N, C-alpha and C positions, 0 to 999 in steps of 0.2 A: 480655424482662421475665421474671424468675424470681420465683416465689411458692411458698413452702413446698417448695422443691426441684423445682418443676414449671416447665417452659418454657412461658410463656403467649404464644402467637402464633397467627396464622391456621392453620387445619387441624391444630392440635396434637392429639396423641393423649393425652387426659386421662381415659381410662376409669378409673372408680373412684377418681379423685384426691381427696385430702383437702384441700379448699380452704375449710374452715370459717372464717368470719370474715375471709376474705381481702379485701384492698383491690384490687379489679379495676375501679375506676372508669375508664371510657373504654377499657378493654382491647379489642384487636382479636382476637376469637375466632371470626371468620367460619369456618364449616365445621368447627369444632373438634369432636372426639368426646369428649363429657362424659358418656358412658353410665354411669349409676349413680354419678356424682360426688357428693361431699358438699360442697354449697355453702351449708350452713345459716349464716344470718347474714352471708353474703358481701355486699360492697358492689359491685354491678355497675351502678351508675348510669352511664348513657350508653354502656355497653359495646355493642360490635357483635357480636351472636351470630347474624347471618343464616346460615341453613342449618345451624346447629349441631345436633348430636345430643345431646339432653338426656333421652333415654329413661331413666326411672326415677331421674332426678337428684333429690337432696334439696335443695330451695330454700326450706325453712322459714325464715321471717323474713328472707329475702334482700331486698336493696334493688335492684330492677330499674327504678327510675324512669328514664324516657326511654331505656331500652335498646332496641336494635333486634333483635327476635326474629323478623323476617320469615322465613318458610319454615323455621323451626326445628322440630325434632321433640321435642315435650314429652309423648310417650306416658307415662302413669303417673308423671309427675313430681309431686313433692310441693311445691306452691306455697302451702301453708297459711300464712296470715299474711304473705305476701310483698307488697312494695310494687311494684305494676305501674303506677303513675301515669304516664300518657303513653307507656307502652311500645308499640312497634309489633309487633303479633302477626298482621299480614296473612299469610295462607297458612300460619300455624303449625298444627301438628297437636296438638291438646289432648286427644286421646282418652284418657279415664281419668285425666286430670290432676286433682289435688285443689286446688281454689281456695278452700277454706273459709277465711273471714276475710281473704282477699287484698283489697288495695285496688286496684280496677281503674278508678278514676276517670280518665277521659280516655284509656283504653287504646284503641288502634286495632285493631279486630277485623274490619274489612271483608274480604269475600271478594275475593281477587285476581282481576282481570279477565284473561282469556286474551288474548294478543296477537292482533291482527287481521292477516290476510294483507295484504301490501302489493302484491300483484300487480295490475296493471291488467286491465281487462276484455279488452283486446286480447291481452295475454299469456295469459290463461286460454283465450280463444277459439283461439289458435294451438296451445296444448297439446291442446285437444279435437280440433282438426283433425288433428294428428299421430296421436293415439290412434285416431281414426276411420280414417285411412289404414292403420294397422297392422292394424286389424280387417278392413278390406276385403281387404288382401293375404292375411291368414290364411284368409278365406272363399274367395278365389280358389283358393288352394292346396288347400283341402279339397274344393272342387268338382272340381278337376282330378283329385284322387285318386279320388273317387267315380266320375267318368266312366270312368277307366281300369280301375277294378275291375269296373264294369258291363260293359265290353267283353270282359273276360277270362271272364265267366260265359257 
């Protein structure tokens, strides 16, 4: 997909891109680098921006309704007056972002849960036994060295 001369695709390099008023509905911009991009008034409804870099991006009056911004970096992004109705912002970094006048109705802002380890107790116990054996072997080697040094004195 080409918009304003820019190739719009996952992991695209769109640093500083001028995408003012662009129709990016449903665009796949996963992991895209939109550092300081101008997206004022852009239509990003339903766009996939998971993991995108939007540091310093200008999203004034942008429509991000139902957009997926999970794990996106929005440091210092200007979201003033943006429509974020139903947008998924789980794990997104909003440090310093300007949300004045933004519509955040129904926005998902829950903290992302860390994945739980799937190892069974028996697997963990086996790992601990192996680590214990290594430590015992190291201790034996150290004791042998100390004994031999003591004999030399």
